[in-house]
VOROFI-571677 format. One record per residue: residue number from 1; x, y, z of N, C-alpha, C in turn. Coordinates in nm, 2 decimals, decimal comma. Each point is the difference from the previous one (the first is absolute). Layout:
N
NUM | X | Y | Z | X | Y | Z | X | Y | Z
...
end
This chain:
88
1 | 9,33 | 13,75 | 2,23 | 0,00 | -0,02 | -0,14 | 0,09 | 0,11 | -0,06
2 | 0,09 | -0,04 | -0,10 | 0,09 | 0,10 | -0,06 | -0,08 | 0,07 | -0,11
3 | 0,01 | 0,13 | -0,01 | -0,07 | 0,07 | -0,10 | 0,08 | 0,01 | -0,13
4 | -0,06 | 0,03 | -0,11 | 0,07 | 0,01 | -0,13 | 0,12 | 0,10 | 0,01
5 | -0,02 | 0,11 | 0,06 | 0,11 | 0,10 | 0,00 | 0,12 | -0,06 | 0,08
6 | -0,02 | -0,08 | 0,10 | 0,11 | -0,06 | 0,08 | 0,08 | -0,10 | -0,09
7 | -0,08 | -0,07 | -0,08 | 0,07 | -0,10 | -0,09 | 0,08 | 0,08 | -0,10
8 | -0,06 | 0,10 | -0,06 | 0,07 | 0,08 | -0,10 | 0,13 | 0,07 | 0,05
9 | 0,00 | 0,04 | 0,12 | 0,11 | 0,07 | 0,06 | 0,13 | -0,09 | 0,00
10 | -0,02 | -0,13 | 0,01 | 0,12 | -0,09 | 0,01 | 0,02 | -0,07 | -0,13
11 | -0,04 | 0,06 | -0,11 | 0,02 | -0,07 | -0,13 | 0,06 | 0,09 | -0,11
12 | 0,05 | -0,06 | -0,10 | 0,06 | 0,08 | -0,11 | -0,06 | -0,06 | -0,13
13 | -0,04 | 0,09 | -0,09 | -0,05 | -0,05 | -0,13 | 0,12 | -0,04 | -0,09
14 | -0,01 | -0,12 | -0,06 | 0,11 | -0,05 | -0,08 | -0,06 | -0,05 | -0,13
15 | 0,06 | 0,04 | -0,11 | -0,03 | -0,05 | -0,14 | 0,11 | -0,09 | -0,04
16 | -0,03 | -0,12 | -0,04 | 0,10 | -0,10 | -0,05 | 0,02 | 0,02 | -0,15
17 | 0,12 | 0,00 | -0,05 | 0,03 | 0,01 | -0,14 | 0,12 | -0,09 | -0,03
18 | -0,02 | -0,09 | -0,10 | 0,11 | -0,09 | -0,03 | 0,01 | -0,02 | -0,15
19 | 0,11 | -0,02 | -0,06 | 0,02 | -0,03 | -0,14 | 0,02 | -0,15 | -0,01
20 | -0,09 | -0,06 | -0,08 | 0,00 | -0,15 | -0,02 | -0,05 | -0,04 | -0,13
21 | 0,08 | -0,05 | -0,08 | -0,04 | -0,05 | -0,13 | -0,04 | -0,15 | 0,01
22 | -0,13 | -0,02 | 0,00 | -0,05 | -0,14 | 0,03 | -0,08 | -0,04 | -0,12
23 | -0,03 | -0,13 | 0,00 | -0,07 | -0,06 | -0,12 | -0,15 | 0,03 | 0,00
24 | -0,06 | -0,02 | -0,12 | -0,14 | 0,01 | -0,03 | -0,08 | -0,09 | 0,10
25 | -0,10 | 0,06 | 0,06 | -0,08 | -0,08 | 0,10 | 0,06 | 0,00 | 0,14
26 | 0,11 | 0,06 | 0,02 | 0,06 | 0,01 | 0,14 | -0,04 | 0,13 | 0,06
27 | 0,00 | 0,01 | 0,13 | -0,02 | 0,12 | 0,07 | 0,08 | 0,01 | 0,13
28 | 0,01 | 0,11 | 0,06 | 0,08 | 0,02 | 0,12 | -0,09 | 0,05 | 0,11
29 | 0,04 | -0,05 | 0,12 | -0,06 | 0,05 | 0,13 | 0,12 | 0,04 | 0,09
30 | -0,03 | 0,08 | 0,10 | 0,10 | 0,02 | 0,11 | -0,07 | -0,05 | 0,12
31 | 0,08 | -0,07 | 0,08 | -0,05 | -0,05 | 0,13 | 0,11 | 0,03 | 0,11
32 | -0,04 | 0,01 | 0,12 | 0,09 | 0,03 | 0,10 | -0,04 | -0,04 | 0,14
33 | 0,07 | 0,05 | 0,10 | -0,02 | -0,04 | 0,14 | -0,10 | 0,08 | 0,07
34 | -0,08 | 0,08 | -0,07 | -0,11 | 0,07 | 0,06 | -0,13 | -0,04 | -0,06
35 | -0,11 | 0,03 | 0,07 | -0,14 | -0,04 | -0,04 | -0,03 | 0,06 | -0,14
36 | 0,03 | 0,13 | -0,02 | -0,03 | 0,07 | -0,13 | 0,07 | -0,06 | -0,12
37 | 0,10 | -0,09 | 0,02 | 0,07 | -0,07 | -0,11 | -0,02 | -0,15 | 0,01
38 | -0,10 | -0,04 | 0,07 | -0,04 | -0,14 | 0,00 | 0,08 | -0,09 | 0,10
39 | 0,08 | 0,05 | 0,08 | 0,07 | -0,09 | 0,10 | 0,09 | -0,11 | -0,06
40 | 0,07 | 0,03 | -0,11 | 0,08 | -0,09 | -0,07 | -0,08 | -0,12 | -0,06
41 | -0,13 | 0,02 | -0,02 | -0,07 | -0,11 | -0,07 | -0,02 | 0,05 | -0,14
42 | 0,06 | -0,06 | -0,10 | 0,00 | 0,05 | -0,14 | -0,14 | 0,03 | -0,05
43 | -0,10 | -0,09 | 0,03 | -0,13 | 0,02 | -0,05 | -0,07 | 0,12 | 0,06
44 | 0,05 | 0,05 | 0,11 | -0,06 | 0,12 | 0,07 | 0,08 | 0,13 | -0,04
45 | 0,10 | -0,01 | -0,07 | 0,08 | 0,11 | -0,04 | -0,07 | 0,10 | -0,08
46 | 0,05 | 0,12 | -0,01 | -0,06 | 0,11 | -0,08 | 0,04 | -0,02 | -0,15
47 | -0,10 | -0,01 | -0,08 | 0,03 | -0,02 | -0,15 | 0,05 | 0,14 | -0,06
48 | 0,11 | -0,01 | -0,07 | 0,06 | 0,11 | -0,06 | -0,06 | 0,02 | -0,14
49 | 0,00 | 0,12 | -0,06 | -0,06 | 0,02 | -0,13 | 0,10 | 0,07 | -0,09
50 | -0,02 | -0,02 | -0,13 | 0,08 | 0,06 | -0,11 | -0,09 | 0,04 | -0,11
51 | 0,04 | 0,07 | -0,10 | -0,07 | 0,03 | -0,12 | 0,09 | -0,02 | -0,12
52 | -0,05 | 0,00 | -0,12 | 0,09 | -0,01 | -0,12 | 0,10 | 0,12 | 0,00
53 | -0,04 | 0,11 | 0,05 | 0,08 | 0,12 | -0,01 | 0,11 | 0,00 | 0,11
54 | -0,02 | -0,07 | 0,11 | 0,10 | 0,01 | 0,11 | 0,07 | -0,13 | 0,02
55 | -0,04 | -0,11 | -0,07 | 0,07 | -0,13 | 0,01 | 0,15 | 0,02 | -0,04
56 | 0,09 | -0,05 | 0,07 | 0,00 | -0,11 | 0,10 | -0,01 | 0,05 | 0,14
57 | -0,04 | 0,13 | 0,02 | -0,02 | 0,05 | 0,14 | -0,13 | -0,05 | 0,06
58 | 0,00 | -0,05 | 0,12 | -0,12 | -0,05 | 0,07 | 0,00 | 0,09 | 0,12
59 | -0,13 | 0,03 | 0,05 | -0,01 | 0,08 | 0,12 | -0,13 | -0,04 | 0,07
60 | 0,00 | 0,04 | 0,13 | -0,12 | -0,03 | 0,08 | -0,11 | 0,10 | -0,05
61 | -0,12 | -0,05 | -0,01 | -0,11 | 0,08 | -0,05 | -0,04 | 0,11 | 0,09
62 | 0,04 | 0,00 | 0,13 | -0,03 | 0,10 | 0,09 | 0,11 | 0,00 | 0,11
63 | 0,03 | 0,10 | 0,07 | 0,09 | 0,00 | 0,11 | -0,04 | -0,10 | 0,11
64 | 0,10 | -0,06 | 0,06 | -0,02 | -0,09 | 0,11 | 0,04 | 0,07 | 0,13
65 | -0,08 | -0,02 | 0,11 | 0,04 | 0,05 | 0,13 | 0,09 | -0,10 | 0,07
66 | 0,12 | 0,05 | 0,03 | 0,10 | -0,09 | 0,07 | 0,04 | 0,07 | 0,13
67 | 0,03 | -0,08 | 0,10 | 0,04 | 0,06 | 0,13 | 0,12 | 0,09 | -0,01
68 | -0,01 | 0,12 | 0,06 | 0,11 | 0,09 | 0,01 | 0,10 | -0,04 | 0,10
69 | 0,13 | 0,02 | -0,02 | 0,11 | -0,03 | 0,10 | 0,03 | -0,14 | 0,01
70 | -0,03 | -0,08 | -0,09 | 0,02 | -0,15 | 0,00 | 0,04 | -0,05 | -0,14
71 | 0,09 | -0,09 | 0,00 | 0,04 | -0,06 | -0,13 | -0,11 | -0,10 | -0,04
72 | -0,05 | 0,02 | -0,12 | -0,09 | -0,09 | -0,06 | 0,06 | -0,09 | -0,10
73 | 0,00 | -0,13 | 0,02 | 0,06 | -0,10 | -0,10 | -0,11 | -0,03 | -0,10
74 | 0,04 | -0,01 | -0,13 | -0,09 | -0,04 | -0,10 | 0,07 | -0,07 | -0,12
75 | -0,07 | -0,07 | -0,08 | 0,05 | -0,06 | -0,12 | -0,10 | 0,01 | -0,11
76 | 0,05 | 0,00 | -0,12 | -0,08 | 0,00 | -0,12 | -0,03 | -0,15 | -0,04
77 | -0,12 | -0,02 | -0,04 | -0,04 | -0,14 | -0,03 | -0,06 | -0,01 | -0,14
78 | 0,05 | -0,10 | -0,07 | -0,05 | -0,03 | -0,14 | -0,12 | -0,10 | 0,00
79 | -0,10 | 0,04 | -0,07 | -0,12 | -0,08 | -0,01 | -0,02 | -0,03 | -0,15
80 | -0,07 | -0,12 | -0,03 | -0,04 | -0,04 | -0,13 | -0,15 | 0,02 | -0,01
81 | -0,05 | 0,06 | -0,10 | -0,14 | 0,02 | -0,02 | -0,07 | 0,07 | 0,13
82 | 0,07 | 0,08 | 0,07 | -0,05 | 0,07 | 0,12 | -0,05 | -0,09 | 0,11
83 | 0,02 | -0,13 | -0,01 | -0,05 | -0,09 | 0,10 | 0,11 | -0,10 | 0,06
84 | 0,09 | -0,04 | -0,08 | 0,09 | -0,11 | 0,04 | 0,14 | 0,06 | 0,03
85 | 0,04 | -0,02 | 0,13 | 0,13 | 0,05 | 0,05 | 0,11 | -0,08 | -0,08
86 | 0,09 | 0,08 | -0,05 | 0,11 | -0,07 | -0,08 | 0,13 | 0,01 | 0,08
87 | 0,04 | 0,12 | 0,05 | 0,13 | 0,01 | 0,07 | 0,01 | 0,14 | 0,07
88 | 0,09 | 0,01 | 0,09 | 0,03 | 0,12 | 0,07 | 0,09 | 0,09 | -0,10
end
């Protein structure tokens, strides 16, 4: 069994930040080719957050652990009412 410290040793903490002016009722997620980003399944992606003070900047609510030494592919995803996938 792999211990927590072994997993942590091969990972890097990443915070996603993106500028996106989107419509009322829309939200953003980030999804990618790793488990922590939902494996390119939009509904499993990490929901990004914003506030009235930081809009139109969206960011991950917490750092994500990504594998070190490997390219991670990801996309931002637009949702309607936080439930319905609209587009990549």
